[in-house]
SERO-4910 file (N, C-alpha, C, O; in steps of 0.05 Angstrom, whole numbers):
BEGIN
 pado doro    nc1    nc2    nc3   cac1   cac2   cac3    cc1    cc2    cc3    oc1    oc2    oc3
  Met    A   1505   4513   1454   1491   4488   1442   1506   4467   1424   1523   4478   1410
  Gly    A   1505   4446   1421   1520   4423   1416   1522   4430   1381   1508   4448   1372
  Glu    A   1538   4414   1364   1546   4421   1337   1512   4407   1322   1495   4392   1331
  Val    A   1516   4418   1304   1488   4414   1292   1477   4386   1292   1455   4378   1299
  Ala    A   1504   4368   1278   1497   4349   1273   1485   4325   1298   1478   4302   1293
  Gln    A   1486   4339   1323   1475   4328   1348   1450   4345   1358   1440   4341   1380
  Leu    A   1440   4363   1342   1413   4379   1351   1399   4368   1332   1401   4365   1308
  Asp    A   1371   4358   1365   1349   4347   1356   1322   4366   1346   1327   4389   1341
  Glu    A   1302   4360   1344   1281   4382   1338   1276   4399   1353   1271   4423   1350
  Ser    A   1277   4383   1378   1271   4411   1401   1287   4431   1404   1278   4452   1412
  Leu    A   1313   4428   1398   1342   4444   1396   1339   4460   1369   1348   4483   1368
  Leu    A   1327   4451   1348   1331   4460   1324   1304   4488   1325   1305   4509   1311
  Val    A   1291   4483   1338   1262   4495   1335   1267   4525   1351   1257   4546   1342
  Pro    A   1282   4524   1374   1293   4556   1383   1310   4562   1370   1305   4586   1364
  Val    A   1329   4556   1359   1350   4574   1345   1329   4584   1314   1332   4606   1302
  Leu    A   1311   4566   1307   1302   4579   1282   1281   4596   1291   1273   4610   1273
  Arg    A   1270   4601   1312   1245   4622   1317   1263   4654   1325   1258   4678   1324
  Gln    A   1282   4641   1330   1300   4673   1346   1316   4676   1316   1314   4700   1312
  Ala    A   1324   4671   1304   1334   4676   1270   1313   4683   1252   1316   4699   1234
  Cys    A   1287   4670   1259   1265   4686   1245   1259   4707   1250   1256   4724   1232
  Asp    A   1256   4713   1282   1253   4739   1291   1271   4765   1282   1263   4788   1277
  Ile    A   1298   4755   1282   1324   4772   1285   1313   4783   1250   1313   4808   1246
  Ala    A   1303   4763   1225   1314   4765   1203   1279   4786   1195   1277   4796   1172
  Gly    A   1262   4790   1210   1239   4795   1194   1216   4765   1190   1193   4768   1180
  Leu    A   1223   4747   1195   1206   4732   1184   1186   4719   1205   1192   4717   1229
  Pro    A   1168   4711   1197   1144   4697   1213   1153   4668   1233   1150   4646   1223
  Ser    A   1159   4669   1252   1171   4647   1278   1151   4633   1282   1149   4626   1306
  Thr    A   1137   4625   1270   1110   4597   1271   1125   4568   1267   1112   4550   1257
  Val    A   1153   4565   1274   1172   4539   1272   1163   4525   1290   1166   4533   1313
  Asp    A   1149   4502   1284   1146   4486   1308   1147   4461   1299   1146   4446   1318
  Ser    A   1149   4451   1281   1164   4418   1265   1173   4429   1243   1159   4436   1224
  Pro    A   1205   4433   1245   1219   4437   1224   1221   4408   1209   1220   4386   1221
  Glu    A   1225   4413   1179   1232   4396   1161   1264   4390   1161   1277   4410   1153
  Val    A   1275   4374   1166   1302   4381   1162   1314   4364   1131   1315   4339   1128
  Leu    A   1321   4382   1114   1328   4370   1088   1348   4364   1086   1352   4351   1065
  Trp    A   1365   4367   1099   1400   4361   1094   1409   4360   1123   1401   4378   1139
  Leu    A   1422   4344   1130   1449   4349   1154   1474   4333   1140   1476   4313   1127
  Ser    A   1488   4349   1148   1517   4351   1147   1539   4368   1157   1547   4357   1177
  Glu    A   1553   4390   1152   1566   4405   1164   1547   4430   1173   1553   4445   1191
  Asn    A   1521   4433   1154   1505   4447   1155   1476   4430   1162   1476   4406   1162
  Ala    A   1453   4447   1168   1434   4436   1172   1402   4449   1152   1387   4466   1161
  Val    A   1400   4439   1133   1382   4452   1121   1352   4452   1124   1342   4429   1121
  Val    A   1340   4466   1128   1315   4471   1144   1294   4481   1132   1293   4505   1129
  Ala    A   1270   4463   1122   1242   4484   1112   1228   4496   1131   1228   4486   1153
  Leu    A   1214   4520   1125   1201   4538   1148   1177   4532   1150   1163   4542   1168
  Gly    A   1166   4509   1126   1133   4501   1135   1123   4526   1106   1103   4518   1094
  Asp    A   1133   4546   1098   1117   4566   1082   1120   4551   1047   1103   4555   1030
  Gly    A   1136   4542   1046   1144   4527   1019   1169   4540   1005   1188   4528    995
  Ala    A   1165   4573   1008   1182   4586    998   1215   4588   1010   1234   4589    994
  Val    A   1216   4590   1030   1245   4595   1047   1249   4575   1061   1231   4566   1076
  Val    A   1279   4563   1059   1293   4545   1077   1312   4562   1095   1316   4585   1090
  Ala    A   1323   4549   1116   1342   4561   1132   1361   4540   1130   1355   4517   1128
  Lys    A   1395   4553   1131   1418   4542   1133   1428   4546   1161   1429   4569   1172
  Ile    A   1434   4525   1172   1444   4525   1196   1470   4513   1196   1475   4490   1188
  Gly    A   1490   4533   1207   1519   4532   1208   1526   4508   1235   1509   4509   1253
  Arg    A   1544   4491   1239   1553   4480   1266   1568   4494   1279   1580   4483   1297
  Glu    A   1571   4517   1276   1596   4534   1298   1596   4562   1286   1583   4568   1266
  Pro    A   1608   4576   1297   1615   4610   1294   1640   4613   1276   1647   4635   1269
  Ala    A   1652   4592   1270   1670   4591   1248   1665   4588   1219   1681   4595   1202
  Val    A   1645   4581   1215   1631   4583   1184   1611   4612   1179   1602   4618   1157
  Ala    A   1609   4625   1199   1594   4650   1194   1605   4666   1174   1590   4678   1160
  Glu    A   1633   4670   1171   1638   4685   1142   1631   4670   1123   1616   4678   1106
  Arg    A   1642   4642   1122   1639   4628   1095   1608   4632   1097   1604   4646   1078
  Ala    A   1585   4628   1109   1562   4632   1095   1555   4652   1091   1541   4652   1070
  Gln    A   1560   4687   1105   1558   4709   1089   1568   4708   1059   1556   4714   1039
  Leu    A   1594   4699   1062   1604   4698   1036   1584   4682   1008   1578   4689    986
  Ser    A   1579   4662   1022   1557   4646    997   1535   4664    990   1530   4668    966
  Leu    A   1520   4680   1013   1499   4703   1001   1510   4719    980   1500   4721    957
  Arg    A   1536   4732    991   1540   4752    969   1553   4734    942   1558   4747    921
  Val    A   1557   4715    943   1561   4697    913   1540   4693    898   1540   4696    874
  Ala    A   1513   4685    915   1489   4687    902   1473   4706    895   1454   4702    880
  Gly    A   1481   4728    905   1470   4759    898   1480   4757    868   1465   4753    850
  Trp    A   1509   4761    866   1527   4760    839   1524   4744    821   1523   4752    797
  Leu    A   1520   4720    829   1512   4701    806   1483   4707    798   1478   4699    775
  Ala    A   1466   4718    809   1438   4724    799   1437   4759    787   1417   4768    777
  Glu    A   1456   4773    789   1461   4791    773   1472   4785    743   1468   4798    723
  His    A   1485   4764    745   1497   4753    708   1483   4730    701   1490   4715    683
  Gly    A   1457   4726    717   1437   4703    703   1452   4684    708   1445   4667    691
  Leu    A   1472   4673    723   1481   4641    720   1463   4629    743   1465   4634    767
  Pro    A   1441   4606    726   1429   4588    744   1439   4581    771   1455   4563    771
  Ala    A   1431   4592    795   1446   4579    828   1426   4580    847   1409   4594    837
  Val    A   1421   4576    862   1408   4584    890   1406   4611    898   1428   4622    901
  Arg    A   1392   4622    901   1389   4647    908   1385   4650    941   1380   4631    957
  Pro    A   1389   4678    947   1382   4692    973   1349   4695    980   1334   4705    963
  Ala    A   1339   4684   1005   1302   4684   1002   1297   4718   1001   1307   4736   1014
  Ala    A   1276   4719    979   1272   4748    971   1255   4760    996   1243   4744   1009
  Gly    A   1254   4785   1003   1249   4803   1025   1259   4798   1053   1248   4806   1074
  Val    A   1285   4783   1049   1299   4785   1082   1327   4794   1064   1338   4789   1042
  Pro    A   1333   4811   1088   1366   4820   1089   1389   4798   1081   1394   4783   1099
  Ala    A   1398   4795   1065   1422   4777   1055   1443   4782   1076   1462   4797   1071
  Glu    A   1442   4768   1105   1455   4776   1128   1453   4753   1140   1431   4745   1149
  Val    A   1481   4734   1140   1478   4715   1168   1469   4725   1194   1478   4747   1200
  Val    A   1446   4709   1215   1445   4714   1241   1459   4689   1250   1461   4666   1241
  Val    A   1468   4702   1269   1484   4683   1291   1461   4676   1318   1448   4694   1328
  Val    A   1458   4656   1324   1441   4649   1347   1456   4626   1364   1463   4606   1353
  Asp    A   1459   4629   1383   1469   4608   1399   1500   4594   1391   1510   4573   1399
  Gly    A   1513   4618   1367   1545   4601   1356   1530   4594   1333   1548   4590   1317
  His    A   1503   4588   1317   1505   4581   1298   1497   4606   1284   1483   4625   1293
  Pro    A   1509   4602   1257   1501   4620   1240   1476   4611   1214   1478   4592   1199
  Val    A   1454   4632   1217   1435   4620   1200   1432   4640   1177   1436   4665   1179
  Ser    A   1425   4626   1152   1425   4644   1130   1394   4631   1119   1385   4609   1125
  Phe    A   1382   4653   1101   1357   4641   1092   1355   4639   1060   1365   4660   1051
  Trp    A   1348   4626   1044   1350   4620   1016   1323   4620   1007   1302   4623   1020
  Glu    A   1327   4616    977   1293   4609    962   1292   4572    968   1310   4555    965
  Ala    A   1270   4570    976   1266   4540    967   1273   4527    941   1256   4532    924
  Leu    A   1289   4514    935   1297   4496    909   1275   4483    893   1264   4464    904
  Pro    A   1268   4492    871   1243   4477    854   1258   4449    859   1279   4442    869
  Pro    A   1237   4440    846   1235   4405    853   1251   4397    828   1246   4405    805
  Ala    A   1275   4377    834   1289   4363    806   1269   4348    791   1247   4340    797
  Val    A   1283   4346    768   1262   4330    744   1279   4304    743   1269   4284    734
  Arg    A   1305   4304    750   1321   4285    743   1347   4282    758   1351   4301    773
  Pro    A   1364   4265    758   1386   4265    774   1414   4284    761   1419   4282    737
  Ala    A   1428   4300    776   1441   4317    754   1460   4299    748   1463   4279    763
  Arg    A   1477   4302    725   1500   4283    709   1522   4307    706   1522   4331    709
  Ala    A   1541   4285    700   1569   4302    700   1569   4324    674   1586   4342    672
  Val    A   1550   4321    657   1546   4341    633   1535   4362    642   1544   4383    632
  Asp    A   1519   4365    659   1500   4385    678   1521   4402    688   1521   4426    684
  Leu    A   1539   4390    700   1563   4405    711   1588   4424    692   1599   4446    695
  Gly    A   1587   4402    673   1611   4412    658   1595   4440    648   1607   4462    649
  Leu    A   1572   4439    641   1562   4467    625   1563   4485    645   1579   4504    641
  Leu    A   1550   4485    665   1550   4500    685   1576   4513    692   1578   4537    693
  Leu    A   1598   4496    696   1626   4510    696   1641   4523    674   1660   4538    676
  Arg    A   1627   4515    652   1641   4527    630   1628   4559    630   1641   4578    621
  Met    A   1608   4563    638   1596   4585    653   1604   4603    664   1609   4627    659
  Leu    A   1607   4585    683   1619   4605    707   1651   4615    702   1663   4635    710
  His    A   1655   4602    692   1684   4609    691   1699   4624    662   1721   4628    651
  Ala    A   1665   4630    659   1671   4656    633   1667   4677    648   1678   4698    641
  Leu    A   1655   4678    668   1652   4708    679   1673   4724    690   1694   4715    699
  Pro    A   1665   4754    689   1688   4774    697   1695   4765    725   1682   4747    736
  Ala    A   1711   4775    733   1721   4773    766   1699   4788    787   1691   4811    780
  Pro    A   1691   4778    806   1666   4788    821   1676   4819    839   1698   4819    850
  Pro    A   1659   4843    841   1666   4866    860   1673   4859    885   1671   4877    901
  Phe    A   1681   4835    894   1694   4830    926   1708   4809    921   1707   4795    901
  Ala    A   1726   4805    944   1751   4791    954   1738   4764    958   1722   4760    976
  Leu    A   1747   4743    938   1743   4716    941   1769   4706    959   1787   4723    960
  Pro    A   1774   4675    976   1791   4667    987   1808   4647    962   1800   4638    941
  Arg    A   1831   4647    972   1843   4624    950   1827   4590    964   1815   4585    985
  Arg    A   1834   4577    945   1818   4551    951   1841   4530    966   1853   4513    953
  Asp    A   1846   4534    987   1864   4517    994   1852   4493   1011   1845   4493   1035
  Leu    A   1851   4470    989   1843   4441    999   1849   4433   1019   1833   4416   1028
  Leu    A   1875   4440   1038   1884   4433   1061   1886   4441   1088   1899   4433   1107
  Ala    A   1867   4458   1084   1866   4474   1108   1853   4469   1128   1860   4479   1150
  Asn    A   1829   4451   1125   1815   4440   1146   1821   4413   1155   1806   4399   1168
  Val    A   1854   4405   1143   1858   4379   1156   1857   4378   1179   1837   4369   1189
  Pro    A   1879   4388   1196   1885   4391   1218   1860   4393   1242   1862   4386   1265
  Arg    A   1835   4405   1230   1818   4411   1243   1800   4384   1246   1794   4373   1267
  Trp    A   1791   4374   1213   1775   4348   1214   1800   4328   1231   1790   4322   1252
  Leu    A   1818   4319   1229   1834   4303   1247   1830   4312   1275   1821   4292   1287
  Ala    A   1831   4329   1288   1827   4333   1307   1791   4324   1319   1787   4316   1342
  Ser    A   1780   4326   1311   1748   4321   1315   1741   4295   1329   1719   4290   1338
  Ser    A   1764   4277   1330   1753   4252   1328   1781   4238   1347   1803   4236   1337
  Ala    A   1775   4230   1374   1802   4224   1390   1800   4190   1382   1813   4177   1399
  Glu    A   1791   4179   1369   1785   4153   1358   1805   4147   1332   1807   4125   1320
  Val    A   1823   4180   1323   1833   4173   1299   1865   4162   1306   1879   4177   1320
  Pro    A   1874   4144   1300   1903   4140   1314   1922   4156   1299   1922   4164   1275
  Ala    A   1942   4159   1325   1955   4182   1327   1979   4185   1302   1988   4206   1293
  Ala    A   1987   4159   1293   2002   4152   1271   1992   4161   1248   2005   4176   1233
  Asp    A   1964   4152   1241   1949   4169   1217   1951   4195   1213   1960   4204   1192
  Ala    A   1939   4212   1237   1942   4232   1239   1965   4249   1228   1964   4268   1212
  Ala    A   1986   4238   1242   2009   4258   1237   2020   4250   1205   2033   4267   1193
  Phe    A   2012   4220   1192   2020   4218   1170   2009   4243   1150   2021   4257   1134
  Leu    A   1984   4244   1159   1955   4261   1143   1966   4291   1142   1965   4306   1123
  Arg    A   1977   4296   1167   1981   4322   1175   2009   4333   1158   2010   4354   1145
  Ser    A   2032   4313   1162   2055   4315   1141   2052   4309   1107   2067   4322   1091
  Arg    A   2039   4296   1100   2038   4293   1072   2012   4319   1061   2003   4318   1039
  Ala    A   2003   4338   1080   1981   4353   1073   2011   4378   1073   2016   4393   1054
  Asp    A   2021   4378   1087   2047   4407   1095   2062   4401   1066   2068   4421   1054
  Glu    A   2069   4373   1052   2086   4372   1036   2068   4376   1001   2078   4383    980
  Leu    A   2040   4370   1005   2032   4385    983   2021   4412    982   2016   4426    962
  Thr    A   2019   4416   1004   2012   4457   1002   2035   4466    989   2034   4481    970
  Ala    A   2056   4458   1001   2090   4466    986   2088   4465    959   2089   4486    947
  Ala    A   2085   4438    943   2080   4433    921   2056   4446    907   2053   4442    883
  Val    A   2042   4459    917   2016   4461    895   2027   4494    895   2022   4508    875
  Ala    A   2039   4503    913   2043   4536    906   2065   4534    880   2073   4553    866
  His    A   2070   4514    878   2094   4520    857   2086   4519    828   2100   4525    808
  Leu    A   2050   4504    830   2046   4493    800   2041   4523    782   2036   4545    791
  Thr    A   2043   4516    757   2043   4531    734   2011   4529    724   2006   4508    712
  Pro    A   1988   4548    727   1963   4535    715   1967   4531    678   1987   4539    665
  Arg    A   1943   4518    665   1942   4516    640   1918   4540    630   1917   4554    610
  Leu    A   1898   4539    654   1875   4560    644   1881   4587    661   1891   4588    683
  Asp    A   1871   4606    646   1873   4637    670   1863   4628    693   1846   4610    691
  Pro    A   1870   4638    721   1856   4634    743   1836   4649    746   1834   4666    728
  Gly    A   1818   4649    761   1791   4663    766   1774   4646    784   1780   4626    797
  Val    A   1748   4662    781   1728   4653    803   1722   4624    797   1721   4617    773
  Ile    A   1716   4603    823   1712   4577    815   1694   4572    839   1694   4584    860
  His    A   1679   4548    831   1666   4534    852   1675   4526    879   1665   4533    900
  Gly    A   1698   4509    875   1709   4498    897   1706   4474    904   1726   4461    909
  Asp    A   1677   4460    907   1675   4430    902   1650   4424    882   1625   4422    884
  Ala    A   1667   4422    865   1646   4415    832   1642   4393    832   1659   4378    823
  Leu    A   1616   4380    844   1603   4357    836   1581   4349    834   1567   4355    853
  Pro    A   1570   4338    816   1539   4332    812   1523   4336    830   1502   4349    829
  Arg    A   1533   4324    851   1510   4333    878   1508   4362    883   1492   4371    900
  Asn    A   1521   4376    871   1519   4405    875   1501   4418    850   1499   4442    844
  Val    A   1490   4398    841   1477   4412    818   1446   4404    820   1442   4381    826
  Arg    A   1431   4416    816   1393   4413    813   1399   4413    785   1414   4427    772
  Val    A   1381   4388    777   1359   4395    747   1335   4405    747   1320   4388    757
  Thr    A   1325   4420    742   1295   4431    748   1279   4436    715   1294   4434    695
  Glu    A   1259   4440    713   1249   4437    693   1257   4463    680   1247   4464    657
  Arg    A   1271   4485    686   1285   4498    678   1313   4495    669   1325   4511    655
  Gly    A   1321   4479    675   1355   4461    673   1368   4467    694   1358   4481    712
  Pro    A   1394   4455    694   1414   4455    713   1416   4487    730   1414   4508    718
  Met    A   1420   4483    754   1423   4506    778   1449   4494    797   1448   4471    806
  Leu    A   1469   4510    800   1489   4503    815   1482   4516    850   1470   4535    858
  Leu    A   1496   4495    862   1482   4496    887   1502   4501    909   1521   4514    899
  Asp    A   1505   4495    936   1524   4505    960   1550   4525    952   1572   4513    948
  Leu    A   1549   4545    951   1568   4570    941   1587   4569    960   1607   4579    951
  Glu    A   1590   4561    988   1604   4569   1005   1636   4562    998   1652   4574   1013
  Thr    A   1646   4550    983   1661   4539    981   1684   4555    953   1706   4547    944
  Phe    A   1666   4580    945   1670   4594    925   1701   4606    928   1709   4612    950
  Ala    A   1717   4610    906   1741   4625    906   1753   4628    883   1748   4621    860
  Asp    A   1775   4645    897   1793   4656    865   1817   4643    867   1835   4649    883
  Asp    A   1817   4622    848   1848   4607    848   1843   4593    821   1823   4597    807
  Phe    A   1862   4577    815   1861   4554    789   1832   4544    776   1815   4532    790
  Arg    A   1828   4549    751   1804   4544    750   1807   4507    747   1789   4491    743
  Glu    A   1834   4500    750   1839   4466    752   1827   4450    774   1820   4426    776
  His    A   1826   4478    796   1812   4459    821   1791   4451    814   1790   4428    821
  Asp    A   1765   4459    800   1743   4449    798   1734   4422    773   1715   4407    771
  Leu    A   1761   4426    754   1762   4403    738   1771   4378    750   1758   4357    746
  Thr    A   1790   4379    764   1803   4356    780   1784   4339    790   1786   4315    786
  Val    A   1762   4351    806   1744   4335    826   1728   4317    809   1716   4300    822
  Leu    A   1725   4317    776   1713   4294    768   1728   4276    763   1723   4252    767
  Ala    A   1753   4289    752   1782   4270    747   1782   4248    775   1780   4224    776
  Leu    A   1785   4264    791   1792   4246    818   1763   4223    822   1766   4201    832
  Ala    A   1735   4236    813   1715   4215    822   1721   4192    806   1721   4169    815
  Arg    A   1728   4200    776   1735   4172    763   1751   4147    769   1747   4123    765
  Arg    A   1772   4159    782   1789   4145    794   1782   4135    822   1788   4113    833
  Arg    A   1772   4151    829   1771   4133    861   1734   4129    868   1726   4113    885
  Tyr    A   1720   4140    855   1693   4135    864   1675   4131    844   1651   4137    846
  Gly    A   1686   4120    824   1673   4095    808   1655   4116    783   1636   4109    768
  Leu    A   1669   4143    784   1650   4152    761   1653   4137    736   1674   4124    731
  Asp    A   1629   4138    716   1636   4126    689   1645   4137    672   1633   4155    661
  Pro    A   1674   4126    662   1685   4136    639   1669   4154    613   1679   4172    599
  Asp    A   1650   4145    613   1631   4157    592   1622   4183    600   1620   4204    587
  Asp    A   1616   4177    623   1600   4211    640   1626   4231    645   1624   4255    643
  Tyr    A   1645   4220    652   1670   4235    649   1677   4255    618   1680   4279    617
  Ala    A   1677   4239    599   1678   4244    577   1659   4264    566   1666   4282    551
  Ala    A   1635   4260    574   1615   4281    572   1621   4304    587   1618   4325    573
  Phe    A   1628   4309    611   1643   4328    619   1652   4334    610   1641   4350    595
  Thr    A   1686   4331    604   1690   4350    593   1686   4359    565   1694   4381    557
  Arg    A   1674   4343    551   1663   4357    527   1651   4386    529   1657   4408    520
  Ala    A   1625   4375    547   1610   4401    555   1624   4421    568   1614   4442    560
  Tyr    A   1649   4427    589   1669   4442    594   1683   4453    567   1678   4476    560
  Gly    A   1699   4437    554   1711   4440    523   1742   4437    526   1758   4443    509
  Trp    A   1747   4425    552   1783   4411    556   1781   4385    572   1759   4375    575
  Asp    A   1798   4374    580   1802   4354    597   1829   4361    613   1851   4366    605
  Val    A   1821   4360    632   1846   4373    653   1860   4348    662   1870   4352    684
  Thr    A   1863   4329    654   1883   4306    664   1898   4306    645   1915   4289    645
  Glu    A   1898   4333    615   1927   4336    598   1942   4352    608   1962   4358    595
  Trp    A   1938   4363    632   1957   4381    650   1969   4373    659   1959   4350    663
  Ala    A   1996   4374    671   2016   4361    682   2013   4365    713   2025   4347    726
  Gly    A   2000   4382    728   1991   4388    747   1966   4380    758   1963   4384    782
  Ala    A   1946   4367    743   1918   4352    750   1937   4325    773   1925   4321    794
  Glu    A   1956   4313    769   1961   4301    792   1970   4304    818   1967   4290    838
  Leu    A   1983   4329    815   1983   4339    845   1965   4357    861   1970   4368    882
  Leu    A   1942   4360    843   1918   4368    852   1900   4350    864   1887   4354    885
  Met    A   1899   4335    854   1881   4300    862   1894   4290    877   1881   4272    888
  Ala    A   1922   4292    888   1934   4278    912   1930   4308    931   1928   4306    956
  Ala    A   1929   4322    925   1915   4339    946   1885   4336    960   1877   4336    983
  Arg    A   1873   4334    936   1845   4331    945   1840   4302    959   1824   4297    977
  Glu    A   1858   4284    947   1856   4249    968   1865   4258    992   1853   4246   1010
  Val    A   1879   4272   1001   1891   4276   1028   1864   4289   1047   1857   4283   1069
  Ala    A   1856   4305   1033   1832   4324   1048   1816   4313   1048   1804   4315   1070
  Ser    A   1800   4289   1024   1782   4270   1029   1787   4255   1047   1766   4248   1057
  Ala    A   1811   4242   1059   1813   4222   1076   1808   4240   1105   1792   4230   1121
  Ala    A   1818   4262   1109   1818   4269   1130   1793   4275   1135   1787   4272   1159
  Trp    A   1770   4283   1117   1740   4295   1123   1727   4269   1135   1706   4267   1148
  Val    A   1744   4250   1127   1718   4222   1139   1731   4220   1168   1716   4208   1183
  Ala    A   1747   4226   1177   1758   4223   1212   1734   4238   1230   1730   4230   1253
  Gln    A   1719   4262   1218   1701   4270   1229   1670   4252   1236   1652   4255   1253
  Arg    A   1674   4234   1213   1645   4219   1218   1655   4192   1237   1637   4177   1245
  Ile    A   1676   4187   1242   1682   4166   1253   1667   4155   1286   1664   4132   1296
  Pro    A   1660   4178   1296   1654   4166   1317   1633   4156   1321   1616   4172   1314
  Gly    A   1623   4135   1328   1596   4118   1331   1593   4109   1299   1571   4103   1290
  Asn    A   1614   4107   1282   1604   4099   1252   1633   4074   1248   1657   4082   1244
  Pro    A   1628   4055   1249   1646   4039   1239   1652   4035   1210   1673   4024   1202
  Ala    A   1632   4045   1195   1630   4038   1164   1649   4073   1164   1655   4079   1141
  Ala    A   1656   4087   1180   1672   4106   1169   1700   4103   1178   1720   4111   1167
  Arg    A   1697   4086   1204   1724   4082   1211   1736   4061   1188   1757   4065   1177
  Ala    A   1728   4050   1186   1737   4026   1162   1746   4048   1133   1767   4050   1120
  Glu    A   1728   4057   1132   1735   4075   1103   1759   4095   1114   1777   4096   1096
  Phe    A   1764   4106   1129   1785   4121   1136   1814   4104   1141   1836   4115   1138
  Ser    A   1809   4078   1149   1841   4061   1149   1836   4061   1116   1852   4072   1102
  Glu    A   1817   4050   1107   1828   4039   1075   1841   4072   1060   1859   4076   1045
  Arg    A   1825   4086   1070   1843   4114   1056   1869   4114   1062   1886   4106   1047
  Val    A   1874   4121   1083   1906   4122   1096   1919   4103   1085   1943   4107   1078
  Arg    A   1904   4078   1081   1925   4060   1073   1938   4060   1047   1960   4053   1041
  Ala    A   1914   4073   1027   1918   4073   1002   1942   4100    991   1956   4103    971
  Leu    A   1936   4114   1014   1955   4133   1017   1979   4127   1020   1995   4137   1003
  Arg    A   1986   4114   1036   2013   4106   1045   2030   4091   1032   2054   4092   1032
  Thr    A   2011   4070   1014   2031   4055    996   2030   4063    966   2041   4049    948
  Gly    A   2015   4086    961   2018   4100    933   2000   4082    914   2004   4079    890
  Asp    A   1978   4068    931   1952   4058    912   1936   4079    900   1925   4095    916
  Thr    A   1933   4081    879   1918   4105    861   1892   4084    849   1873   4092    835
  Thr    A   1896   4063    856   1867   4049    842   1844   4037    850   1823   4030    839
  Thr    A   1854   4036    878   1828   4022    898   1805   4046    897   1804   4070    903
  Ala    A   1789   4028    888   1762   4049    900   1753   4054    933   1751   4038    952
  Trp    A   1748   4085    933   1740   4092    964   1700   4094    954   1686   4101    935
  Lys    A   1696   4085    977   1667   4094    994   1657   4124    990   1671   4142   1000
  Ala    A   1638   4131    978   1625   4158    983   1621   4159   1009   1617   4139   1022
  Phe    A   1621   4187   1019   1614   4194   1049   1596   4215   1050   1588   4223   1071
***
């Protein structure tokens, strides 16, 4: 079967049915409701209590399994976050090359998540002890070659530039000295990965959890202020909620530079059939080539 991004409803149904059979869930999925479609498809099963997350390729099965384990650990510590589905083994099921995991359906959002909500959750997360299982390092640039290779329309010179820049930054980041004690991090700490329910904010998308510099979680919004139009007042509220502004640390610029290269390469996989993505990719590469750190980027 093709990538999840290419699956239509008729192909989602047999994947879900087989996965539900293996997991011991009712397999009466006839018209799945796709809630989200990106590197994963998130699909409501119809009972209102469980959703399935379907990965696009076998390579993400290990990451999906880790996210289930992280979710269980967060539940033990009372940190508000997405939970594995109750009554279902917390194991990834692989169907036709697609890893499938099952989760509790999220409560309705009462308002959009704000930077301050993320700051509060990160403060809680970073105060937790180390989990009783290994987490990977947060290698921001590990997927750059794969993303660049995903589209034949990426100019060879641009791909070579980004790969070279990624190698340079990987070497430089390895020599950083953190200000905070390293430990568990979310890895993709953005307000879009928070849902605010009537019970308060909760953390979503646990697949990038890692054991690394806490500063990784904090430079995400610092870069959002620079590149994606995050309001300076919202950024200030974020730093107050967390208790520290990462831009006071000399290494912040290097981590933001690495994230910029990763963000540019990520857009490459969106280029086929998408002129807006092609234009955005070109603009990001231009900015990186020229050292332009002020031009705003469009979110994808």
